[in-house]
DSSP file (Angstrom, degrees, kcal/mol; ACC not computed):
  #  RESIDUE AA STRUCTURE BP1 BP2  ACC     N-H-->O    O-->H-N    N-H-->O    O-->H-N    TCO  KAPPA ALPHA  PHI   PSI    X-CA   Y-CA   Z-CA
    1    1 A M     >        0   0    0      0, 0.0     4,-1.9     0, 0.0     5,-0.1   0.000 360.0 360.0 360.0 -38.9  -59.6   39.6   31.8
    2    2 A K  H  >  +     0   0    0      1,-0.2     4,-2.1     2,-0.2     5,-0.2   0.884 360.0  52.2 -64.7 -38.5  -59.8   39.9   35.6
    3    3 A R  H  > S+     0   0    0      1,-0.2     4,-2.7     2,-0.2    -1,-0.2   0.878 107.3  52.7 -66.0 -37.4  -61.0   36.3   35.9
    4    4 A R  H  > S+     0   0    0      2,-0.2     4,-2.8     1,-0.2    -1,-0.2   0.910 109.2  49.1 -64.1 -42.0  -58.1   35.0   33.7
    5    5 A T  H  X S+     0   0    0     -4,-1.9     4,-2.2     2,-0.2    -2,-0.2   0.920 113.3  46.1 -63.8 -44.0  -55.6   36.8   35.9
    6    6 A I  H  X S+     0   0    0     -4,-2.1     4,-2.3     2,-0.2    -2,-0.2   0.922 114.2  48.4 -65.4 -43.6  -57.1   35.4   39.1
    7    7 A A  H  X S+     0   0    0     -4,-2.7     4,-2.3     2,-0.2    -2,-0.2   0.907 111.6  49.8 -63.3 -41.7  -57.3   31.9   37.5
    8    8 A A  H  X S+     0   0    0     -4,-2.8     4,-2.4     1,-0.2    -1,-0.2   0.900 110.9  49.6 -64.3 -40.1  -53.6   32.1   36.4
    9    9 A C  H  X S+     0   0    0     -4,-2.2     4,-2.6     2,-0.2    -2,-0.2   0.898 110.6  50.3 -64.9 -40.4  -52.5   33.2   39.8
   10   10 A C  H  X S+     0   0    0     -4,-2.3     4,-2.4     2,-0.2    -2,-0.2   0.910 111.8  47.3 -65.0 -41.7  -54.4   30.3   41.4
   11   11 A V  H  X S+     0   0    0     -4,-2.3     4,-2.2     2,-0.2    -2,-0.2   0.917 113.5  48.4 -64.9 -43.4  -52.8   27.8   39.0
   12   12 A L  H  X S+     0   0    0     -4,-2.4     4,-2.3     2,-0.2    -2,-0.2   0.912 112.0  48.8 -62.8 -43.8  -49.4   29.2   39.6
   13   13 A L  H  X S+     0   0    0     -4,-2.6     4,-2.5     2,-0.2    -2,-0.2   0.911 111.3  49.8 -62.9 -42.9  -49.8   29.2   43.4
   14   14 A A  H  X S+     0   0    0     -4,-2.4     4,-2.3     1,-0.2    -2,-0.2   0.895 110.9  50.0 -63.4 -39.6  -51.1   25.5   43.3
   15   15 A A  H  X S+     0   0    0     -4,-2.2     4,-1.7     2,-0.2    -1,-0.2   0.903 111.5  48.3 -65.3 -40.9  -48.0   24.6   41.2
   16   16 A M  H  X S+     0   0    0     -4,-2.3     4,-1.8     2,-0.2    -2,-0.2   0.920 112.6  48.0 -66.0 -43.2  -45.6   26.2   43.6
   17   17 A L  H  X S+     0   0    0     -4,-2.5     4,-0.9     1,-0.2    -2,-0.2   0.895 112.1  48.4 -66.7 -39.3  -47.2   24.6   46.7
   18   18 A S  H  < S+     0   0    0     -4,-2.3     4,-0.4     1,-0.2    -1,-0.2   0.837 110.0  53.5 -70.3 -30.1  -47.2   21.1   45.1
   19   19 A G  H >< S+     0   0    0     -4,-1.7     3,-0.5     1,-0.2    -1,-0.2   0.859 111.3  44.8 -69.7 -35.8  -43.6   21.6   44.1
   20   20 A C  H >< S+     0   0    0     -4,-1.8     3,-1.7     1,-0.2     4,-0.5   0.624  92.1  84.7 -82.4 -13.0  -42.5   22.5   47.6
   21   21 A G  G >< S+     0   0    0     -4,-0.9     3,-0.9     1,-0.3    -1,-0.2   0.797  81.4  61.7 -61.0 -28.7  -44.6   19.7   49.1
   22   22 A G  G <  S+     0   0    0     -3,-0.5    -1,-0.3    -4,-0.4    -2,-0.1   0.669  95.5  61.8 -71.6 -15.6  -41.7   17.2   48.6
   23   23 A F  G <  S+     0   0    0     -3,-1.7     3,-0.3    -4,-0.1   115,-0.2   0.674 101.2  57.6 -84.4 -16.4  -39.5   19.2   50.9
   24   24 A Y  S <  S+     0   0    0     -3,-0.9     3,-0.1    -4,-0.5   113,-0.0  -0.672  84.6  46.6-112.6 165.7  -41.6   18.7   54.0
   25   25 A G  S    S+     0   0    0      1,-0.3     2,-0.3    -2,-0.2    -1,-0.2   0.569  77.5 131.0  82.6   9.0  -42.9   15.7   55.8
   26   26 A Q        -     0   0    0     -3,-0.3    -1,-0.3     1,-0.1     2,-0.2  -0.673  61.8-109.6 -93.6 151.2  -39.5   13.9   55.8
   27   27 A D        -     0   0    0     -2,-0.3    31,-0.1    -3,-0.1    -1,-0.1  -0.507  35.3-109.5 -75.5 146.2  -38.0   12.4   58.9
   28   28 A E        -     0   0    0     -2,-0.2    -1,-0.1     1,-0.1   112,-0.0  -0.547  37.0-112.1 -75.0 138.9  -35.0   14.1   60.3
   29   29 A P        -     0   0    0      0, 0.0     2,-0.5     0, 0.0    27,-0.2  -0.304  25.3-116.6 -68.3 156.0  -31.7   12.1   59.9
   30   30 A E  E     -A   55   0A   0     25,-1.8    25,-2.7   112,-0.0     2,-0.5  -0.841  31.1-167.3 -93.8 127.1  -30.0   10.6   62.9
   31   31 A I  E     -A   54   0A   0     -2,-0.5     2,-0.4    23,-0.2    23,-0.2  -0.970   5.9-176.6-121.9 125.2  -26.6   12.2   63.4
   32   32 A V  E     -A   53   0A   0     21,-2.6    21,-2.2    -2,-0.5     2,-0.7  -0.968  27.0-133.1-127.0 134.8  -24.1   10.6   65.8
   33   33 A V  E     +A   52   0A   0     -2,-0.4    19,-0.2    19,-0.2     3,-0.1  -0.782  25.8 179.3 -81.0 115.8  -20.6   11.7   66.9
   34   34 A T  E     -     0   0A   0     17,-2.3     2,-0.3    -2,-0.7    18,-0.2   0.585  58.3 -10.6 -97.3 -11.4  -18.5    8.5   66.6
   35   35 A G  E     -A   51   0A   0     16,-1.3    16,-3.1     2,-0.0     2,-0.4  -0.904  39.4-155.0-179.8 152.2  -15.2    9.9   67.7
   36   36 A V  E     +A   50   0A   0     -2,-0.3     2,-0.3    14,-0.2    14,-0.2  -0.980  36.0 164.1-132.0 119.8  -13.0   12.8   68.5
   37   37 A R  E     -A   49   0A   0     12,-2.4    12,-2.8    -2,-0.4     2,-0.3  -0.975  36.3-118.8-142.5 152.6   -9.3   12.1   68.1
   38   38 A A  E     -A   48   0A   0     -2,-0.3    10,-0.3   131,-0.3    -2,-0.0  -0.670  28.8-166.3 -86.3 143.4   -6.0   13.9   67.8
   39   39 A V  E     -A   47   0A   0      8,-3.2     8,-1.4    -2,-0.3   130,-0.1  -0.935  31.3 -89.9-127.7 153.2   -4.0   13.5   64.6
   40   40 A P        -     0   0    0      0, 0.0     2,-0.3     0, 0.0   127,-0.0  -0.264  45.5-169.3 -61.1 146.7   -0.3   14.4   63.8
   41   41 A S        -     0   0    0      2,-0.3     0, 0.0     1,-0.1     0, 0.0  -0.887  33.6-116.9-133.3 166.2    0.3   17.9   62.5
   42   42 A A  S    S+     0   0    0     -2,-0.3    -1,-0.1     3,-0.0     2,-0.0   0.828  97.2  51.2 -72.0 -32.5    3.3   19.7   61.0
   43   43 A G  S    S-     0   0    0      2,-0.3    -2,-0.3     1,-0.0     0, 0.0  -0.111 101.4 -93.7 -93.7-167.0    3.5   22.2   63.8
   44   44 A S  S    S+     0   0    0      2,-0.1    -1,-0.0    -2,-0.0    -2,-0.0   0.620 103.2  81.6 -85.0 -13.2    3.6   21.9   67.6
   45   45 A I  S    S-     0   0    0     -5,-0.0    -2,-0.3    58,-0.0     2,-0.1  -0.826  82.9-127.7 -95.5 125.3   -0.2   22.2   68.0
   46   46 A P        -     0   0    0      0, 0.0     2,-0.3     0, 0.0    -2,-0.1  -0.379  14.3-137.4 -71.4 148.8   -2.1   19.0   67.3
   47   47 A N  E     -A   39   0A   0     -8,-1.4    -8,-3.2    55,-0.1     2,-0.3  -0.707  19.1-147.3 -95.7 157.2   -5.0   18.9   64.8
   48   48 A F  E     -AB  38 101A   0     53,-3.0    53,-3.2    -2,-0.3     2,-0.4  -0.871   5.2-147.4-125.5 158.6   -8.1   17.0   65.7
   49   49 A V  E     -AB  37 100A   0    -12,-2.8   -12,-2.4    -2,-0.3     2,-0.6  -0.994   4.8-156.4-126.8 132.0  -10.7   15.0   63.7
   50   50 A I  E     -AB  36  99A   0     49,-2.6    49,-2.6    -2,-0.4     2,-0.5  -0.950  14.3-152.3-107.7 118.6  -14.4   14.8   64.6
   51   51 A D  E     -AB  35  98A   0    -16,-3.1   -17,-2.3    -2,-0.6   -16,-1.3  -0.799  16.0-177.2 -96.1 129.1  -16.0   11.6   63.1
   52   52 A L  E     -AB  33  97A   0     45,-2.9    45,-2.3    -2,-0.5     2,-0.4  -0.911  14.3-159.6-123.1 151.0  -19.7   11.8   62.4
   53   53 A N  E     -AB  32  96A   0    -21,-2.2   -21,-2.6    -2,-0.3     2,-0.4  -1.000   9.0-163.6-129.1 130.9  -22.2    9.2   61.1
   54   54 A I  E     -AB  31  95A   0     41,-2.8    41,-2.2    -2,-0.4     2,-0.5  -0.961   3.3-160.3-118.9 130.0  -25.5   10.2   59.5
   55   55 A V  E     -AB  30  94A   0    -25,-2.7   -25,-1.8    -2,-0.4    39,-0.2  -0.942   8.3-151.8-108.5 125.4  -28.4    7.8   59.0
   56   56 A N  E     - B   0  93A   0     37,-3.2    37,-0.6    -2,-0.5    36,-0.5  -0.866  12.0-176.3 -98.3 109.8  -31.0    8.8   56.3
   57   57 A P        +     0   0    0      0, 0.0     2,-0.2     0, 0.0    -1,-0.1   0.322  59.2  84.7 -87.3   9.7  -34.5    7.4   57.2
   58   58 A N  S    S-     0   0    0      2,-0.2    34,-2.0   -31,-0.1    35,-0.2  -0.663  80.3-125.9-109.5 163.1  -36.1    8.7   54.1
   59   59 A R  S    S+     0   0    0     32,-0.3    32,-0.5    -2,-0.2    -1,-0.1   0.753  90.9  74.8 -80.1 -23.3  -36.3    7.3   50.5
   60   60 A S  S    S-     0   0    0     30,-0.1    -2,-0.2     1,-0.1    32,-0.2  -0.669  90.0-108.6 -90.5 146.4  -34.9   10.5   48.9
   61   61 A P        -     0   0    0      0, 0.0     2,-0.6     0, 0.0    29,-0.2  -0.260  21.9-128.7 -69.3 157.2  -31.1   11.3   49.2
   62   62 A I  E     -C   89   0B   0     27,-2.7    27,-2.4    -4,-0.1     2,-0.7  -0.946  16.7-159.4-107.8 119.5  -29.8   14.0   51.4
   63   63 A Y  E     -C   88   0B   0     -2,-0.6     2,-0.5    70,-0.2    25,-0.2  -0.884  10.2-153.0-100.1 110.3  -27.4   16.4   49.6
   64   64 A L        -     0   0    0     -2,-0.7    22,-0.3    23,-0.6    69,-0.2  -0.733  16.2-177.5 -88.7 123.9  -25.3   18.2   52.1
   65   65 A N        -     0   0    0     67,-3.3     2,-0.3    -2,-0.5    68,-0.2   0.791  63.7 -35.0 -87.2 -31.7  -24.0   21.6   51.0
   66   66 A G  E     -D  132   0C   0     66,-1.2    66,-2.9    19,-0.1     2,-0.3  -0.982  47.6-134.3-177.5 168.7  -21.9   22.4   54.1
   67   67 A V  E     -DE 131  83C   0     16,-2.2    16,-1.9    -2,-0.3     2,-0.4  -0.998   6.5-165.0-141.8 140.3  -21.5   22.1   57.8
   68   68 A F  E     +DE 130  82C   0     62,-1.8    62,-2.7    -2,-0.3     2,-0.3  -0.989  24.4 172.2-121.1 134.2  -20.6   24.6   60.5
   69   69 A Y  E     -DE 129  81C   0     12,-2.7    12,-2.3    -2,-0.4     2,-0.3  -0.965  25.1-163.9-144.5 156.4  -19.6   23.2   63.9
   70   70 A T  E     -DE 128  80C   0     58,-2.2    58,-2.5    -2,-0.3     2,-0.4  -0.988  10.4-160.7-134.8 145.5  -18.2   24.1   67.4
   71   71 A L  E     -DE 127  79C   0      8,-2.5     7,-2.2    -2,-0.3     8,-2.1  -0.997   6.0-164.9-128.9 128.9  -16.8   21.6   69.9
   72   72 A H  E     -DE 126  77C   0     54,-2.9    54,-2.0    -2,-0.4     2,-0.5  -0.900   6.5-160.7-112.1 140.6  -16.4   22.4   73.6
   73   73 A L  E >  S-DE 125  76C   0      3,-2.4     3,-2.3    -2,-0.4    52,-0.2  -0.992  82.3 -17.0-117.8 123.5  -14.4   20.5   76.2
   74   74 A E  T 3  S-     0   0    0     50,-3.2    -1,-0.1    -2,-0.5    51,-0.1   0.858 130.2 -52.1  50.3  40.3  -15.4   21.2   79.8
   75   75 A G  T 3  S+     0   0    0     49,-0.3     2,-0.5     1,-0.2    -1,-0.3   0.407 112.9 119.4  81.8  -3.0  -17.2   24.3   78.8
   76   76 A H  E <   -E   73   0C   0     -3,-2.3    -3,-2.4    32,-0.0     2,-0.8  -0.855  68.9-125.7 -98.4 123.9  -14.2   25.7   76.8
   77   77 A R  E     +E   72   0C   0     -2,-0.5    -5,-0.3    -5,-0.2    30,-0.2  -0.564  41.1 165.2 -68.4 110.6  -14.8   26.3   73.1
   78   78 A L  E     +     0   0C   0     -7,-2.2    26,-3.0    -2,-0.8     2,-0.4   0.784  55.8  28.0-100.5 -33.2  -11.9   24.3   71.7
   79   79 A F  E     +EF  71 103C   0     -8,-2.1    -8,-2.5    24,-0.2     2,-0.3  -0.988  51.1 170.9-135.8 141.4  -12.8   24.0   68.0
   80   80 A T  E     +E   70   0C   0     22,-0.6    22,-0.3    -2,-0.4     2,-0.3  -0.979  24.7 134.4-141.2 137.5  -14.8   25.9   65.5
   81   81 A G  E     -E   69   0C   0    -12,-2.3   -12,-2.7    -2,-0.3     2,-0.3  -0.985  32.8-144.9-168.5 176.5  -14.9   25.1   61.8
   82   82 A A  E     +E   68   0C   0     -2,-0.3     2,-0.3   -14,-0.2   -14,-0.2  -0.983  12.9 180.0-150.9 153.8  -16.8   24.6   58.5
   83   83 A T  E     -E   67   0C   0    -16,-1.9   -16,-2.2    -2,-0.3    -2,-0.0  -0.988  23.3-164.8-152.8 154.5  -16.5   22.4   55.5
   84   84 A N        +     0   0    0     -2,-0.3     2,-1.2   -18,-0.2    -1,-0.1   0.232  66.8 101.4-121.1  10.1  -18.3   21.9   52.2
   85   85 A E        +     0   0    0    -18,-0.1   -20,-0.1     2,-0.0   -19,-0.1  -0.709  53.6 140.8 -95.9  83.4  -16.7   18.5   51.3
   86   86 A L        -     0   0    0     -2,-1.2     2,-0.1   -22,-0.3    11,-0.0  -0.894  48.0-113.1-128.9 153.4  -19.5   16.2   52.4
   87   87 A P        -     0   0    0      0, 0.0   -23,-0.6     0, 0.0     2,-0.5  -0.356  27.1-112.7 -80.9 163.5  -21.0   13.0   51.0
   88   88 A V  E     -C   63   0B   0    -25,-0.2     2,-0.8    -2,-0.1   -25,-0.2  -0.838  27.1-143.9 -88.0 131.1  -24.4   12.4   49.6
   89   89 A I  E     -C   62   0B   0    -27,-2.4   -27,-2.7    -2,-0.5     3,-0.1  -0.867  17.9-142.3-101.1 107.9  -26.4   10.2   51.9
   90   90 A E    >   -     0   0    0     -2,-0.8     3,-1.0   -29,-0.2   -34,-0.3  -0.143  35.5 -75.2 -63.9 162.1  -28.6    8.0   49.7
   91   91 A G  T 3  S+     0   0    0    -32,-0.5   -32,-0.3     1,-0.2    -1,-0.1  -0.310 114.5   5.2 -60.9 140.7  -32.1    7.1   50.8
   92   92 A F  T 3  S+     0   0    0    -34,-2.0     2,-0.3   -36,-0.5    -1,-0.2   0.875 115.3  94.1  50.9  45.8  -32.4    4.5   53.6
   93   93 A S  E <   -B   56   0A   0     -3,-1.0   -37,-3.2   -37,-0.6     2,-0.3  -0.851  63.0-129.5-146.7-176.5  -28.7    4.3   54.1
   94   94 A E  E     -B   55   0A   0     -2,-0.3     2,-0.3   -39,-0.2   -39,-0.2  -0.960  12.4-166.2-140.4 158.2  -25.9    5.9   56.2
   95   95 A A  E     -B   54   0A   0    -41,-2.2   -41,-2.8    -2,-0.3     2,-0.4  -0.998   8.7-148.8-146.4 143.0  -22.6    7.5   55.6
   96   96 A G  E     +B   53   0A   0     -2,-0.3     2,-0.3   -43,-0.2   -43,-0.2  -0.860  21.3 167.8-109.3 147.7  -19.7    8.4   57.8
   97   97 A F  E     -B   52   0A   0    -45,-2.3   -45,-2.9    -2,-0.4     2,-0.4  -0.976  24.3-128.2-152.8 164.6  -17.4   11.4   57.4
   98   98 A S  E     -B   51   0A   0     -2,-0.3     2,-0.5   -47,-0.2   -47,-0.2  -0.902   8.0-150.2-120.7 144.2  -14.7   13.3   59.3
   99   99 A L  E     -B   50   0A   0    -49,-2.6   -49,-2.6    -2,-0.4     2,-0.3  -0.959  17.0-136.8-111.8 126.1  -14.3   17.0   60.0
  100  100 A N  E     -B   49   0A   0     -2,-0.5     2,-0.4   -51,-0.2   -51,-0.2  -0.665  27.1-171.5 -80.6 136.5  -10.8   18.4   60.4
  101  101 A A  E     -B   48   0A   0    -53,-3.2   -53,-3.0    -2,-0.3   -20,-0.1  -0.993  17.9-156.7-135.7 135.8  -10.5   20.8   63.4
  102  102 A N        -     0   0    0     -2,-0.4   -22,-0.6   -22,-0.3   -55,-0.1  -0.930  32.4-113.5-108.3 134.8   -7.8   23.1   64.6
  103  103 A P  B     -F   79   0C   0      0, 0.0     2,-0.7     0, 0.0   -24,-0.2  -0.291  17.5-120.0 -71.4 150.6   -7.9   24.0   68.3
  104  104 A D     >  -     0   0    0    -26,-3.0     4,-2.3     1,-0.2     5,-0.2  -0.816  24.6-152.9 -84.3 112.4   -8.5   27.5   69.6
  105  105 A L  H  > S+     0   0    0     -2,-0.7     4,-2.2     1,-0.2     5,-0.2   0.876  88.4  51.2 -61.3 -42.5   -5.3   28.3   71.5
  106  106 A L  H  > S+     0   0    0      1,-0.2     4,-1.6     2,-0.2    -1,-0.2   0.920 113.7  44.1 -64.9 -42.9   -6.8   30.8   74.0
  107  107 A S  H  > S+     0   0    0    -30,-0.2     4,-2.0     1,-0.2    -1,-0.2   0.870 111.3  56.0 -66.9 -35.3   -9.6   28.4   75.0
  108  108 A G  H  X S+     0   0    0     -4,-2.3     4,-2.4     1,-0.2    -2,-0.2   0.876 104.4  52.3 -63.2 -38.0   -7.1   25.6   75.1
  109  109 A I  H  X S+     0   0    0     -4,-2.2     4,-2.4     1,-0.2    -1,-0.2   0.905 108.5  51.2 -64.0 -40.6   -4.9   27.5   77.6
  110  110 A G  H  X S+     0   0    0     -4,-1.6     4,-1.9     1,-0.2    -2,-0.2   0.881 109.7  50.4 -62.8 -37.9   -8.0   28.0   79.8
  111  111 A L  H  X S+     0   0    0     -4,-2.0     4,-2.0     2,-0.2    -2,-0.2   0.920 110.5  48.4 -66.2 -44.1   -8.7   24.2   79.7
  112  112 A I  H  X S+     0   0    0     -4,-2.4     4,-1.8     1,-0.2    -2,-0.2   0.904 110.5  51.7 -63.6 -41.1   -5.1   23.4   80.6
  113  113 A A  H  X S+     0   0    0     -4,-2.4     4,-1.5     1,-0.2    -1,-0.2   0.896 109.4  50.3 -61.7 -39.4   -5.3   25.9   83.5
  114  114 A E  H  X S+     0   0    0     -4,-1.9     4,-2.7     1,-0.2    -1,-0.2   0.858 105.3  57.7 -67.1 -34.5   -8.5   24.2   84.7
  115  115 A L  H  < S+     0   0    0     -4,-2.0    -1,-0.2     1,-0.2    -2,-0.2   0.905 107.1  47.8 -60.6 -42.0   -6.8   20.8   84.5
  116  116 A F  H  < S+     0   0    0     -4,-1.8    -1,-0.2     1,-0.2    -2,-0.2   0.860 118.1  40.4 -68.9 -34.1   -4.1   21.9   86.9
  117  117 A S  H  < S+     0   0    0     -4,-1.5    -2,-0.2     1,-0.2    -1,-0.2   0.793 131.3  22.7 -85.5 -27.8   -6.6   23.4   89.4
  118  118 A R  S  < S-     0   0    0     -4,-2.7    -1,-0.2    -5,-0.2    -2,-0.1  -0.647  79.2-162.7-139.5  78.9   -9.3   20.7   89.1
  119  119 A P        +     0   0    0      0, 0.0     2,-0.3     0, 0.0    36,-0.1  -0.253  17.2 166.8 -64.6 151.0   -7.9   17.3   87.9
  120  120 A R        -     0   0    0     34,-0.2    34,-0.1     1,-0.1     3,-0.1  -0.972  42.2-129.7-156.6 165.7  -10.3   14.7   86.6
  121  121 A D  S    S+     0   0    0     -2,-0.3    29,-2.6     1,-0.1     2,-0.3   0.765  90.3  41.6 -89.8 -30.1  -10.4   11.4   84.7
  122  122 A N  E     - G   0 149C   0     27,-0.2     2,-0.4    31,-0.1    27,-0.2  -0.877  65.2-147.8-123.6 151.1  -13.0   12.3   82.1
  123  123 A F  E     - G   0 148C   0     25,-2.9    25,-2.8    -2,-0.3     2,-0.5  -0.955  16.6-135.8-114.2 136.2  -13.8   15.4   80.0
  124  124 A E  E     - G   0 147C   0     -2,-0.4   -50,-3.2    23,-0.2   -49,-0.3  -0.780  25.1-165.4 -87.5 131.8  -17.3   16.4   79.1
  125  125 A Y  E     -DG  73 146C   0     21,-2.8    21,-1.8    -2,-0.5     2,-0.4  -0.873  11.0-165.7-116.7 154.3  -17.7   17.4   75.5
  126  126 A E  E     -DG  72 145C   0    -54,-2.0   -54,-2.9    -2,-0.3     2,-0.4  -0.999   3.8-167.2-132.8 132.4  -20.4   19.2   73.6
  127  127 A I  E     -DG  71 144C   0     17,-2.7    17,-2.1    -2,-0.4     2,-0.4  -0.985   4.1-176.2-121.5 133.9  -20.7   19.4   69.8
  128  128 A D  E     +DG  70 143C   0    -58,-2.5   -58,-2.2    -2,-0.4     2,-0.3  -0.990  14.9 166.8-128.0 119.6  -23.1   21.8   68.1
  129  129 A A  E     -DG  69 142C   0     13,-2.1    13,-3.0    -2,-0.4     2,-0.5  -0.971  26.7-151.3-138.4 150.0  -23.3   21.6   64.3
  130  130 A K  E     -DG  68 141C   0    -62,-2.7   -62,-1.8    -2,-0.3     2,-0.6  -0.984  12.1-158.1-121.8 119.8  -25.5   22.9   61.6
  131  131 A L  E     -DG  67 140C   0      9,-3.4     9,-2.2    -2,-0.5     2,-0.6  -0.878   9.4-149.1 -99.5 122.0  -25.8   20.8   58.4
  132  132 A D  E     +D   66   0C   0    -66,-2.9   -67,-3.3    -2,-0.6   -66,-1.2  -0.813  19.8 176.2 -94.3 119.7  -27.0   22.8   55.3
  133  133 A V        -     0   0    0     -2,-0.6   -70,-0.2   -69,-0.2    -1,-0.1   0.398  37.8-140.8-102.4   0.3  -29.0   20.8   52.9
  134  134 A G    >   +     0   0    0      1,-0.2     3,-1.2     3,-0.1    -1,-0.2   0.081  58.7  56.8  73.0 178.3  -29.8   23.8   50.6
  135  135 A G  T 3  S-     0   0    0      1,-0.2    -1,-0.2     0, 0.0    -2,-0.1  -0.229 117.7 -34.9  61.2-145.1  -32.8   24.8   48.7
  136  136 A F  T 3  S+     0   0    0     -3,-0.1    -1,-0.2     2,-0.1     2,-0.2   0.409 106.8 109.7 -92.0   0.9  -36.1   25.3   50.6
  137  137 A R  S <  S-     0   0    0     -3,-1.2    -4,-0.2    -4,-0.1    -3,-0.1  -0.485  73.7-111.2 -78.3 148.4  -35.4   22.5   53.1
  138  138 A R        -     0   0    0   -115,-0.2    -1,-0.1    -2,-0.2    -5,-0.1  -0.432  34.1-104.5 -76.9 153.2  -34.6   23.4   56.6
  139  139 A N        -     0   0    0     -2,-0.1     2,-0.5    -7,-0.1    -7,-0.2  -0.363  29.0-124.4 -71.3 155.8  -31.1   22.8   58.1
  140  140 A F  E     -G  131   0C   0     -9,-2.2    -9,-3.4    -2,-0.1     2,-0.4  -0.896  23.8-154.9-102.4 132.9  -30.4   19.9   60.4
  141  141 A N  E     -G  130   0C   0     -2,-0.5     2,-0.4   -11,-0.2   -11,-0.2  -0.877   4.2-160.1-111.1 141.2  -28.9   20.8   63.8
  142  142 A I  E     +G  129   0C   0    -13,-3.0   -13,-2.1    -2,-0.4     2,-0.3  -0.960  14.2 170.0-116.6 133.9  -26.9   18.5   65.9
  143  143 A Y  E     +G  128   0C   0     -2,-0.4     2,-0.4   -15,-0.2   -15,-0.2  -0.908  15.0 160.2-140.6 117.5  -26.3   19.0   69.7
  144  144 A E  E     -G  127   0C   0    -17,-2.1   -17,-2.7    -2,-0.3     2,-0.3  -0.991  19.1-165.1-139.2 144.6  -24.7   16.1   71.5
  145  145 A T  E     +G  126   0C   0     -2,-0.4     2,-0.3   -19,-0.2   -19,-0.2  -0.889  22.6 138.7-123.1 158.5  -22.8   15.7   74.8
  146  146 A G  E     -G  125   0C   0    -21,-1.8   -21,-2.8    -2,-0.3     2,-0.4  -0.962  43.1 -87.5-174.1-172.5  -20.6   13.0   76.0
  147  147 A L  E     -G  124   0C   0     -2,-0.3     2,-0.5   -23,-0.2   -23,-0.2  -0.934  17.9-160.4-120.8 141.7  -17.5   12.0   77.9
  148  148 A I  E     -G  123   0C   0    -25,-2.8   -25,-2.9    -2,-0.4     2,-0.3  -0.991  20.9-148.3-116.3 124.1  -13.9   11.5   76.7
  149  149 A A  E     -G  122   0C   0     -2,-0.5   -27,-0.2   -27,-0.2   -28,-0.1  -0.732   8.4-130.4 -97.6 140.4  -11.8    9.5   79.1
  150  150 A F    >   -     0   0    0    -29,-2.6     3,-1.0    -2,-0.3     2,-0.1  -0.677  35.4-108.9 -79.2 140.1   -8.1    9.9   79.6
  151  151 A P  T 3  S+     0   0    0      0, 0.0     3,-0.5     0, 0.0    -1,-0.1  -0.424 100.1  26.0 -68.6 146.1   -6.2    6.6   79.5
  152  152 A G  T 3  S-     0   0    0      1,-0.2   -31,-0.0    -2,-0.1    -2,-0.0   0.100  99.9-116.2  91.4 -23.5   -4.9    5.2   82.7
  153  153 A G    <   +     0   0    0     -3,-1.0    -1,-0.2     1,-0.2     2,-0.2   0.712  56.4 161.0  68.3  21.4   -7.4    7.0   84.9
  154  154 A S        -     0   0    0     -3,-0.5    -1,-0.2     1,-0.1   -34,-0.2  -0.527  32.9-162.4 -77.8 142.8   -4.9    9.2   86.7
  155  155 A K        +     0   0    0     -2,-0.2     2,-0.6   -36,-0.1    -1,-0.1   0.310  68.6  89.8-100.6   5.4   -6.1   12.3   88.5
  156  156 A R        -     0   0    0    -37,-0.1     2,-0.4     2,-0.0    -2,-0.1  -0.912  58.4-173.1-108.5 121.6   -2.6   13.8   88.7
  157  157 A Y        +     0   0    0     -2,-0.6     2,-0.3   -42,-0.2    -2,-0.0  -0.909  10.9 166.5-116.1 138.3   -1.6   16.0   85.7
  158  158 A D     >  -     0   0    0     -2,-0.4     4,-2.3     1,-0.0     5,-0.2  -0.893  50.7 -97.0-136.1 172.7    1.7   17.5   84.9
  159  159 A Q  H  > S+     0   0    0     -2,-0.3     4,-2.4     1,-0.2     5,-0.2   0.880 121.9  51.3 -61.5 -40.0    3.0   19.1   81.7
  160  160 A S  H  > S+     0   0    0      1,-0.2     4,-2.2     2,-0.2    -1,-0.2   0.888 110.2  49.8 -66.6 -36.4    4.8   16.0   80.5
  161  161 A M  H  > S+     0   0    0      2,-0.2     4,-2.7    -3,-0.2    -2,-0.2   0.923 111.1  49.2 -66.1 -43.4    1.7   13.9   81.0
  162  162 A L  H  X S+     0   0    0     -4,-2.3     4,-2.4     1,-0.2    -2,-0.2   0.920 111.7  48.8 -61.7 -43.5   -0.5   16.4   79.1
  163  163 A N  H  X S+     0   0    0     -4,-2.4     4,-2.5     2,-0.2    -1,-0.2   0.908 111.8  49.6 -62.1 -41.7    2.0   16.5   76.2
  164  164 A T  H  X S+     0   0    0     -4,-2.2     4,-1.9     2,-0.2    -2,-0.2   0.929 111.4  48.4 -62.6 -45.6    2.1   12.6   76.1
  165  165 A L  H  X>S+     0   0    0     -4,-2.7     5,-2.5     1,-0.2     4,-0.6   0.896 112.5  48.3 -63.6 -40.5   -1.7   12.4   76.0
  166  166 A I  H ><5S+     0   0    0     -4,-2.4     3,-0.9     1,-0.2    -1,-0.2   0.927 112.3  48.8 -64.5 -44.0   -1.9   15.0   73.3
  167  167 A N  H 3<5S+     0   0    0     -4,-2.5    -1,-0.2     1,-0.2    -2,-0.2   0.812 110.5  51.4 -66.9 -29.5    0.8   13.2   71.2
  168  168 A Q  H 3<5S-     0   0    0     -4,-1.9    -1,-0.2    -5,-0.2    -2,-0.2   0.564 114.6-116.1 -83.4  -8.0   -0.9    9.8   71.7
  169  169 A G  T <<5 +     0   0    0     -3,-0.9  -131,-0.3    -4,-0.6    -3,-0.2   0.876  56.2 158.4  77.7  38.5   -4.3   11.2   70.5
  170  170 A A      <       0   0    0     -5,-2.5    -4,-0.1     1,-0.2  -134,-0.1   0.789 360.0 360.0 -68.0 -27.0   -6.1   10.7   73.8
  171  171 A F              0   0    0     -6,-0.3    -1,-0.2    -5,-0.1    -5,-0.1   0.321 360.0 360.0-145.8 360.0   -8.7   13.3   72.9
């Protein structure tokens, strides 16, 4: 009886390990931020859209359950959000999708104050996101930095210029 129990446990363990084997050994997808833009909103505070593109280098599809993200401008956390409305990325293909983002007002005030004290032509951004693929597979993490340029290249900022740039979707 003892041998049967040990044999059954070994068979069960082998079945579990072979079942999980398909989840490992896959290449990590390439995730690129293709744009950050302002979009019109109903209120006085603009909404933003973060555009992402994901390339799946594997033959099996990637089913995304959700994403959690933060976006910083010049070190100020400006956006935080999550969504579960994501596409399936088929094997050896790519898909683009957009994340809607609402700005954090307190961090935005800090950014505007910094603009007045230290004007510049470009803003450095950082995006940090976690893509949940569910099951026993590990999450994919994105960390990317880059620059967003103001149109016109002026180093002089005033309130009317900032309002114009926000309304035009400069960042």
